[in-house]
DSSP file (Angstrom, degrees, kcal/mol; ACC not computed):
  #  RESIDUE AA STRUCTURE BP1 BP2  ACC     N-H-->O    O-->H-N    N-H-->O    O-->H-N    TCO  KAPPA ALPHA  PHI   PSI    X-CA   Y-CA   Z-CA
    1    1 A M              0   0    0      0, 0.0     2,-0.2     0, 0.0   119,-0.0   0.000 360.0 360.0 360.0 133.7  -12.6  -20.1   18.3
    2    2 A A        -     0   0    0    116,-0.0     2,-0.4     2,-0.0     0, 0.0  -0.597 360.0-157.7 -80.2 145.0  -14.1  -17.2   16.0
    3    3 A V        -     0   0    0     -2,-0.2     2,-0.5   117,-0.1   117,-0.1  -0.997   6.7-169.6-124.9 120.2  -14.8  -18.0   12.5
    4    4 A V        -     0   0    0     -2,-0.4   115,-0.1   115,-0.1     5,-0.0  -0.971  24.6-123.4-119.4 127.7  -15.0  -15.2    9.9
    5    5 A N    >>  -     0   0    0     -2,-0.5     4,-1.6     1,-0.1     3,-1.1  -0.311  20.3-119.4 -63.4 145.6  -16.3  -16.0    6.5
    6    6 A D  H 3> S+     0   0    0      1,-0.3     4,-2.6     2,-0.2     5,-0.2   0.805 112.9  63.8 -56.3 -31.0  -14.0  -15.2    3.5
    7    7 A S  H 3> S+     0   0    0      2,-0.2     4,-1.5     1,-0.2    -1,-0.3   0.837 103.7  47.3 -65.7 -32.7  -16.6  -12.8    2.1
    8    8 A V  H <> S+     0   0    0     -3,-1.1     4,-1.1     2,-0.2    -2,-0.2   0.933 113.1  46.8 -70.9 -47.8  -16.1  -10.7    5.2
    9    9 A L  H  X S+     0   0    0     -4,-1.6     4,-1.7     1,-0.2    -2,-0.2   0.869 111.7  53.0 -57.0 -41.8  -12.4  -10.8    4.9
   10   10 A D  H  X S+     0   0    0     -4,-2.6     4,-2.9     1,-0.2    -1,-0.2   0.847  99.3  63.4 -63.5 -38.2  -12.7  -10.0    1.2
   11   11 A A  H  X S+     0   0    0     -4,-1.5     4,-2.0     1,-0.2    -1,-0.2   0.894 105.2  45.0 -59.1 -40.9  -14.8   -6.9    1.9
   12   12 A G  H  X S+     0   0    0     -4,-1.1     4,-1.7     1,-0.2    -1,-0.2   0.900 114.6  47.8 -71.8 -38.3  -12.0   -5.3    3.8
   13   13 A L  H  X S+     0   0    0     -4,-1.7     4,-2.3     2,-0.2    -2,-0.2   0.871 107.4  57.0 -68.9 -33.6   -9.5   -6.2    1.1
   14   14 A E  H  X S+     0   0    0     -4,-2.9     4,-0.5     1,-0.2    -2,-0.2   0.912 104.3  53.5 -65.3 -40.9  -11.8   -4.9   -1.6
   15   15 A E  H >< S+     0   0    0     -4,-2.0     3,-1.6     1,-0.2    -1,-0.2   0.941 107.1  49.6 -52.9 -48.6  -11.8   -1.6    0.0
   16   16 A I  H >< S+     0   0    0     -4,-1.7     3,-2.2     1,-0.3    -1,-0.2   0.877 101.8  63.4 -50.4 -44.7   -8.1   -1.4    0.0
   17   17 A R  H 3< S+     0   0    0     -4,-2.3    -1,-0.3     1,-0.3    -2,-0.2   0.580  86.9  73.3 -64.0  -8.5   -8.1   -2.3   -3.7
   18   18 A T  T <<  +     0   0    0     -3,-1.6    -1,-0.3    -4,-0.5    -2,-0.2   0.512  69.5 130.4 -79.8  -1.6  -10.0    0.9   -4.4
   19   19 A A    <   -     0   0    0     -3,-2.2    64,-0.3     1,-0.2     3,-0.1  -0.264  45.1-163.7 -53.4 131.2   -6.7    2.8   -3.7
   20   20 A E  S    S+     0   0    0     62,-1.9     2,-0.3     1,-0.2    63,-0.2   0.669  73.4  26.5 -87.8 -23.9   -5.9    5.2   -6.5
   21   21 A R  E     -A   82   0A   0     61,-1.5    61,-2.4    24,-0.1     2,-0.4  -0.976  58.7-151.4-142.1 152.3   -2.4    5.6   -5.4
   22   22 A V  E     -AB  81  43A   0     21,-1.5    21,-3.1    -2,-0.3     2,-0.4  -0.998  28.4-163.5-120.6 123.5    0.4    3.7   -3.5
   23   23 A L  E     -AB  80  42A   0     57,-2.9    57,-2.5    -2,-0.4     2,-0.5  -0.901  17.4-144.3-120.1 138.2    2.7    6.1   -1.8
   24   24 A I  E     -AB  79  41A   0     17,-2.9    16,-3.1    -2,-0.4    17,-1.0  -0.936  31.9-176.2 -98.0 127.1    6.3    5.5   -0.4
   25   25 A C  E     -AB  78  39A   0     53,-2.4    52,-2.9    -2,-0.5    53,-2.1  -0.803  37.3-131.3-124.1 157.9    6.6    7.7    2.8
   26   26 A T  S    S+     0   0    0     12,-0.5     2,-0.3    -2,-0.3    -1,-0.1   0.753  94.5  21.9 -81.7 -26.6    9.4    8.4    5.2
   27   27 A A  S    S-     0   0    0     11,-0.2    51,-0.1    51,-0.1    50,-0.1  -0.899  96.3 -88.1-133.6 164.2    7.1    7.7    8.3
   28   28 A E        -     0   0    0     -2,-0.3     2,-0.1    49,-0.1    52,-0.1  -0.641  46.1-137.7 -74.6 112.5    4.0    5.8    8.9
   29   29 A P        -     0   0    0      0, 0.0     3,-0.1     0, 0.0    50,-0.0  -0.415  16.0-166.0 -71.6 148.4    1.1    8.2    8.2
   30   30 A A  S    S+     0   0    0      1,-0.1     2,-0.3    -2,-0.1    59,-0.1   0.558  74.0  25.2-103.6 -17.6   -1.9    8.1   10.6
   31   31 A T  S  > S-     0   0    0      1,-0.1     4,-2.0    57,-0.1     5,-0.1  -0.889  83.3-104.9-140.9 169.5   -4.1   10.1    8.2
   32   32 A Y  H  > S+     0   0    0     55,-0.3     4,-2.2    -2,-0.3     5,-0.2   0.894 118.8  53.0 -58.6 -47.2   -4.7   10.9    4.6
   33   33 A A  H  > S+     0   0    0      1,-0.2     4,-2.1     2,-0.2    -1,-0.2   0.879 107.9  49.5 -56.6 -46.9   -3.3   14.3    5.0
   34   34 A A  H  > S+     0   0    0      1,-0.2     4,-0.7     2,-0.2    -1,-0.2   0.907 110.1  51.1 -66.3 -38.6   -0.1   13.1    6.6
   35   35 A A  H >< S+     0   0    0     -4,-2.0     3,-0.8     1,-0.2    -2,-0.2   0.917 111.1  48.5 -62.3 -42.6    0.4   10.5    3.8
   36   36 A I  H >< S+     0   0    0     -4,-2.2     3,-0.8     1,-0.2    -1,-0.2   0.855 110.5  51.7 -64.4 -38.0    0.0   13.2    1.1
   37   37 A A  H 3< S+     0   0    0     -4,-2.1    -1,-0.2     1,-0.2    -2,-0.2   0.613 110.6  48.6 -78.0 -10.2    2.4   15.5    2.9
   38   38 A D  T << S+     0   0    0     -3,-0.8   -12,-0.5    -4,-0.7     2,-0.5  -0.008  73.9 143.9-116.1  25.7    5.1   12.7    3.1
   39   39 A I  E <   +B   25   0A   0     -3,-0.8   -14,-0.2     1,-0.2     3,-0.1  -0.578  12.2 161.0 -82.9 124.5    5.2   11.4   -0.5
   40   40 A L  E    S-     0   0A   0    -16,-3.1    31,-2.4    -2,-0.5    32,-1.0   0.806  75.2  -3.8-100.8 -43.3    8.7   10.5   -1.7
   41   41 A V  E    S-B   24   0A   0    -17,-1.0   -17,-2.9    29,-0.2    -1,-0.5  -0.987  71.6-163.8-143.4 142.9    7.6    8.2   -4.7
   42   42 A E  E     -B   23   0A   0     27,-0.3     2,-0.8    -2,-0.3   -19,-0.2  -0.982  24.8-141.6-138.6 152.1    4.2    7.1   -5.8
   43   43 A N  E     -B   22   0A   0    -21,-3.1   -21,-1.5    -2,-0.4    -2,-0.0  -0.913  22.3-177.0-102.8 102.4    2.4    4.6   -8.0
   44   44 A D  S    S+     0   0    0     -2,-0.8    -1,-0.1     1,-0.3   -21,-0.0   0.407  78.4  37.3 -85.3   2.3   -0.4    6.7   -9.5
   45   45 A A  S    S-     0   0    0    -23,-0.1    -1,-0.3     2,-0.0   -24,-0.1  -0.370  80.2-173.9-149.5  62.8   -1.9    3.8  -11.4
   46   46 A P        -     0   0    0      0, 0.0     2,-0.6     0, 0.0    18,-0.1  -0.236  15.2-147.6 -60.2 144.2   -1.6    0.8   -9.2
   47   47 A T        -     0   0    0     16,-0.3    16,-2.7    17,-0.0     2,-0.4  -0.954  16.5-158.4-118.4 113.1   -2.7   -2.5  -10.7
   48   48 A H  B     -D   62   0B   0     -2,-0.6    14,-0.2    14,-0.2     3,-0.1  -0.789   7.7-136.9-100.3 129.9   -4.2   -4.8   -8.0
   49   49 A G        -     0   0    0     12,-3.0    -1,-0.1    -2,-0.4     3,-0.0  -0.085  36.3 -76.7 -72.2 177.1   -4.3   -8.6   -8.3
   50   50 A A        -     0   0    0      1,-0.1     2,-0.4    10,-0.1    11,-0.4  -0.318  48.7-101.5 -68.2 159.6   -7.3  -10.8   -7.4
   51   51 A I        +     0   0    0      9,-0.1     2,-0.3    -3,-0.1     9,-0.2  -0.717  53.0 167.6 -79.1 132.5   -8.1  -11.7   -3.9
   52   52 A E  E     -E   59   0B   0      7,-2.5     7,-2.1    -2,-0.4    -3,-0.0  -0.954  36.6 -87.9-148.1 159.7   -7.0  -15.2   -3.0
   53   53 A D  E     +E   58   0B   0     -2,-0.3     2,-0.3     5,-0.2     5,-0.2  -0.323  37.7 175.5 -69.2 148.4   -6.4  -17.7   -0.2
   54   54 A Y  E >   -E   57   0B   0      3,-2.0     3,-2.4    -2,-0.0     2,-0.3  -0.938  51.9 -78.3-140.2 158.5   -3.0  -17.8    1.7
   55   55 A T  T 3  S+     0   0    0     -2,-0.3     3,-0.1     1,-0.3    -2,-0.0  -0.418 124.6  19.5 -47.4 108.3   -2.2  -20.1    4.7
   56   56 A G  T 3  S-     0   0    0     -2,-0.3    62,-3.2     1,-0.2     2,-0.3   0.439 130.5 -36.3 108.5  -1.8   -3.9  -18.0    7.4
   57   57 A G  E <  S-EF  54 117B   0     -3,-2.4    -3,-2.0    60,-0.3     2,-0.3  -0.973  80.7 -41.3 157.8-142.9   -6.3  -15.9    5.5
   58   58 A R  E     +EF  53 116B   0     58,-2.3    58,-2.9    -2,-0.3     2,-0.3  -0.905  48.1 168.8-128.6 158.2   -6.9  -13.9    2.3
   59   59 A Q  E     -EF  52 115B   0     -7,-2.1    -7,-2.5    -2,-0.3     2,-0.3  -0.994  19.9-158.6-160.5 162.7   -4.7  -11.6    0.3
   60   60 A F  E     - F   0 114B   0     54,-2.2    54,-2.8    -2,-0.3     2,-0.4  -0.969  17.1-137.3-141.6 160.4   -4.1   -9.6   -2.8
   61   61 A T  E     - F   0 113B   0    -11,-0.4   -12,-3.0    -2,-0.3     2,-0.4  -0.982   4.9-144.7-125.0 133.1   -0.9   -8.3   -4.4
   62   62 A T  E     -DF  48 112B   0     50,-3.2    50,-1.4    -2,-0.4   -14,-0.2  -0.753  37.0-112.1 -84.6 133.9   -0.2   -4.9   -6.1
   63   63 A E        -     0   0    0    -16,-2.7   -16,-0.3    -2,-0.4    -1,-0.1  -0.376  28.0-105.0 -72.2 149.8    2.0   -5.3   -9.0
   64   64 A A        -     0   0    0     -2,-0.1     2,-0.3    47,-0.1    46,-0.2  -0.302  37.0-161.1 -64.9 151.6    5.5   -4.0   -9.0
   65   65 A V  E     -G  109   0C   0     44,-2.1    44,-2.5    45,-0.0     2,-0.3  -0.966   3.8-157.8-133.2 152.6    6.2   -0.8  -11.1
   66   66 A T  E     +     0   0C   0     -2,-0.3    42,-0.2    42,-0.3    41,-0.0  -0.834  63.8  37.8-125.0 164.9    9.3    0.8  -12.6
   67   67 A G  E     +     0   0C   0     -2,-0.3     2,-0.5     1,-0.2    41,-0.2   0.833  65.6 155.2  69.2  34.7   10.4    4.2  -13.7
   68   68 A K  E     -G  107   0C   0     39,-3.1    39,-3.2    -3,-0.2     2,-0.4  -0.845  38.8-134.3 -95.7 124.8    8.6    6.3  -11.1
   69   69 A T  E     -G  106   0C   0     -2,-0.5   -27,-0.3    37,-0.2    37,-0.2  -0.658  18.9-122.8 -83.8 128.4   10.2    9.7  -10.5
   70   70 A A        -     0   0    0     35,-2.9    34,-2.5    -2,-0.4   -29,-0.2  -0.422  15.2-161.3 -69.1 144.7   10.7   10.7   -6.9
   71   71 A S  S    S+     0   0    0    -31,-2.4     2,-0.3    32,-0.2   -30,-0.2   0.414  72.8  18.9-103.7  -4.2    9.1   14.0   -5.9
   72   72 A A  S    S-     0   0    0    -32,-1.0     2,-0.4    30,-0.1    -1,-0.1  -0.980  75.8-109.9-159.5 167.7   11.2   14.4   -2.7
   73   73 A T        +     0   0    0     -2,-0.3     2,-0.3    29,-0.2    29,-0.2  -0.871  60.3  91.1-106.4 134.7   14.4   13.3   -1.0
   74   74 A G  E    S- C   0 101A   0     27,-2.1    27,-3.2    -2,-0.4     2,-0.6  -0.968  76.0 -63.1 170.7-165.8   14.4   11.1    2.1
   75   75 A T  E     - C   0 100A   0     -2,-0.3     2,-0.4    25,-0.2    25,-0.2  -0.936  46.2-140.4-111.3 111.9   14.5    7.6    3.5
   76   76 A G  E     + C   0  99A   0     23,-3.2    23,-2.2    -2,-0.6   -50,-0.3  -0.628  37.9 152.9 -76.2 131.5   11.4    5.6    2.4
   77   77 A A  E     +     0   0A   0    -52,-2.9    18,-2.7    -2,-0.4     2,-0.3   0.516  55.8  33.0-131.5 -20.5   10.2    3.4    5.3
   78   78 A Y  E     -AC  25  94A   0    -53,-2.1   -53,-2.4    16,-0.3     2,-0.3  -0.934  59.6-143.1-138.3 156.5    6.5    2.9    4.8
   79   79 A Y  E     -AC  24  93A   0     14,-2.3    14,-1.4    -2,-0.3     2,-0.4  -0.904  16.5-162.9-113.8 152.7    4.0    2.5    2.0
   80   80 A A  E     -AC  23  92A   0    -57,-2.5   -57,-2.9    -2,-0.3     2,-0.5  -0.996  12.4-147.1-138.6 135.3    0.4    3.9    2.1
   81   81 A Y  E     -AC  22  91A   0     10,-2.7     9,-2.7    -2,-0.4    10,-1.2  -0.878  28.1-172.2 -95.4 123.9   -2.6    3.1    0.0
   82   82 A V  E     -AC  21  89A   0    -61,-2.4   -62,-1.9    -2,-0.5   -61,-1.5  -0.921  26.8-150.5-127.9 151.1   -4.8    6.1   -0.4
   83   83 A D  E   > - C   0  88A   0      5,-2.7     5,-2.3    -2,-0.3     4,-0.3  -0.934  14.5-174.4-107.9 100.7   -8.2    6.8   -1.9
   84   84 A D  T > 5S+     0   0    0     -2,-0.6     3,-0.6     3,-0.2    -1,-0.1   0.800  78.2  63.5 -71.4 -25.7   -8.0   10.4   -3.2
   85   85 A T  T 3 5S+     0   0    0      1,-0.2    -1,-0.2    -3,-0.1    -2,-0.0   0.951 118.7  25.2 -54.5 -48.4  -11.7   10.5   -4.1
   86   86 A N  T 3 5S-     0   0    0     -3,-0.1    -1,-0.2     2,-0.1    -2,-0.2   0.206 106.1-121.5 -99.9  12.6  -12.7   10.1   -0.5
   87   87 A S  T < 5 +     0   0    0     -3,-0.6     2,-0.4    -4,-0.3   -55,-0.3   0.905  62.5 148.0  43.8  52.5   -9.5   11.6    1.1
   88   88 A E  E   < -C   83   0A   0     -5,-2.3    -5,-2.7   -56,-0.1     2,-0.6  -0.932  51.7-140.4-125.2 139.3   -8.9    8.4    3.0
   89   89 A L  E     +C   82   0A   0     -2,-0.4    -7,-0.2    -7,-0.2   -57,-0.1  -0.867  24.5 179.1 -88.3 120.0   -5.9    6.5    4.1
   90   90 A L  E     -     0   0A   0     -9,-2.7     2,-0.3    -2,-0.6    -8,-0.2   0.850  55.8  -9.3 -96.9 -39.6   -6.7    2.9    3.6
   91   91 A A  E     -C   81   0A   0    -10,-1.2   -10,-2.7   -75,-0.1    -1,-0.3  -0.987  51.4-171.3-161.4 151.1   -3.7    0.9    4.6
   92   92 A T  E     +C   80   0A   0     -2,-0.3     2,-0.3   -12,-0.2   -12,-0.2  -0.932  10.8 164.8-137.0 158.7   -0.1    1.4    5.7
   93   93 A Q  E     -C   79   0A   0    -14,-1.4   -14,-2.3    -2,-0.3    -2,-0.0  -0.903  39.2 -97.4-171.0 150.8    2.8   -1.1    6.4
   94   94 A S  E     -C   78   0A   0     -2,-0.3   -16,-0.3   -16,-0.2     2,-0.2  -0.355  40.6-111.6 -65.0 146.9    6.6   -0.9    6.8
   95   95 A L  E     -     0   0A   0    -18,-2.7     3,-0.1     1,-0.1    -1,-0.1  -0.505  27.4-114.5 -68.7 154.3    8.8   -1.6    3.8
   96   96 A S  E    S+     0   0A   0      1,-0.2     2,-0.3    -2,-0.2    -1,-0.1   0.704 102.6   5.6 -68.2 -16.7   10.8   -4.9    4.2
   97   97 A A  E    S-     0   0A   0    -21,-0.0    -1,-0.2     2,-0.0     2,-0.0  -0.923  87.1-107.5-160.4 145.5   13.9   -2.6    4.1
   98   98 A T  E     -     0   0A   0     -2,-0.3     2,-0.4    -3,-0.1   -21,-0.2  -0.300  33.4-154.9 -70.7 154.9   14.3    1.2    4.1
   99   99 A V  E     -C   76   0A   0    -23,-2.2   -23,-3.2    -2,-0.0     2,-0.5  -0.994  14.4-127.6-136.4 131.1   15.4    2.8    0.8
  100  100 A S  E     -C   75   0A   0     -2,-0.4     2,-0.4   -25,-0.2   -25,-0.2  -0.722  31.8-167.0 -83.2 129.5   17.3    6.2    0.3
  101  101 A I  E     -C   74   0A   0    -27,-3.2   -27,-2.1    -2,-0.5     2,-0.5  -0.939   9.9-159.0-120.4 134.4   15.4    8.2   -2.3
  102  102 A T    >   -     0   0    0     -2,-0.4     3,-2.1   -29,-0.2   -32,-0.4  -0.965  29.6-106.3-118.4 128.1   16.5   11.3   -4.1
  103  103 A S  T 3  S+     0   0    0     -2,-0.5   -32,-0.2     1,-0.3     3,-0.1  -0.145 103.3  18.3 -49.3 135.6   14.1   13.8   -5.8
  104  104 A G  T 3  S+     0   0    0    -34,-2.5    -1,-0.3     1,-0.3     2,-0.2   0.241  98.3 113.7  87.8 -12.0   14.0   13.7   -9.5
  105  105 A E    <   -     0   0    0     -3,-2.1   -35,-2.9     1,-0.0     2,-0.4  -0.550  68.9-109.8 -83.5 156.7   15.6   10.1   -9.8
  106  106 A S  E     +G   69   0C   0    -37,-0.2     2,-0.3    -2,-0.2   -37,-0.2  -0.744  38.5 179.6 -91.7 132.8   13.7    7.1  -11.1
  107  107 A Y  E     -G   68   0C   0    -39,-3.2   -39,-3.1    -2,-0.4     2,-0.3  -0.857  23.1-134.1-129.6 164.6   12.7    4.3   -8.8
  108  108 A S  E     -     0   0C   0     -2,-0.3     2,-0.5   -42,-0.2   -42,-0.3  -0.862  13.3-148.0-111.4 148.1   10.9    1.0   -8.9
  109  109 A I  E     -G   65   0C   0    -44,-2.5   -44,-2.1    -2,-0.3     3,-0.1  -0.985  22.8-133.5-117.8 118.8    8.3    0.0   -6.3
  110  110 A A        -     0   0    0     -2,-0.5     2,-0.1   -46,-0.2   -48,-0.1  -0.103  35.3 -77.5 -65.1 169.3    8.3   -3.7   -5.6
  111  111 A A        -     0   0    0    -47,-0.1     2,-0.4   -50,-0.0   -48,-0.2  -0.458  47.2-152.1 -65.0 135.5    5.2   -5.8   -5.5
  112  112 A I  E     -F   62   0B   0    -50,-1.4   -50,-3.2    -2,-0.1     2,-0.5  -0.960   3.7-155.5-120.6 134.7    3.2   -5.4   -2.3
  113  113 A T  E     -F   61   0B   0     -2,-0.4     2,-0.5   -52,-0.2   -52,-0.2  -0.907   3.7-159.2-111.1 129.1    1.0   -8.1   -0.8
  114  114 A I  E     -F   60   0B   0    -54,-2.8   -54,-2.2    -2,-0.5     2,-0.3  -0.932  13.2-166.9 -99.8 125.2   -1.8   -7.1    1.5
  115  115 A Q  E     -F   59   0B   0     -2,-0.5   -56,-0.2   -56,-0.2   -58,-0.0  -0.884  16.7-164.4-115.6 148.3   -3.1   -9.9    3.8
  116  116 A N  E     -F   58   0B   0    -58,-2.9   -58,-2.3    -2,-0.3  -103,-0.1  -0.922  28.1-141.9-126.0 100.1   -6.2  -10.1    6.0
  117  117 A P  E     -F   57   0B   0      0, 0.0   -60,-0.3     0, 0.0     3,-0.1  -0.198  14.9-105.8 -65.3 153.7   -5.7  -12.9    8.4
  118  118 A D        -     0   0    0    -62,-3.2     2,-0.1     1,-0.1  -115,-0.1  -0.357  46.1 -92.2 -66.3 156.9   -8.4  -15.4    9.6
  119  119 A A              0   0    0   -115,-0.1  -115,-0.1     1,-0.1    -1,-0.1  -0.428 360.0 360.0 -67.6 150.4   -9.7  -15.0   13.0
  120  120 A S              0   0    0     -2,-0.1    -1,-0.1    -3,-0.1  -117,-0.1   0.361 360.0 360.0-129.0 360.0   -7.9  -17.0   15.6
């Protein structure tokens, strides 16, 4: 069985925690450019919690935010963590449920937990 030290798991999570924005998109982006082209709502000042243990690995949570104005209309299905400074897509995942979004309306973005599982 493979064993991966927590510091190695944490290094990957620390990179994701450098995200300058968390975006809600209609489709799962494969690149930074695709994520930027598909923004419905964004958290432009995400607050990321500390990295901690969970059963099966390491994780952190990005706090929920309210009052974010949608910049486009569509069905939000994925979130994307992006590093604008380096034009990098850091992480994506599907939302727990899709959400209809209308441009100009105010939305909340629920807390998001990113997990890095232990080697198995």
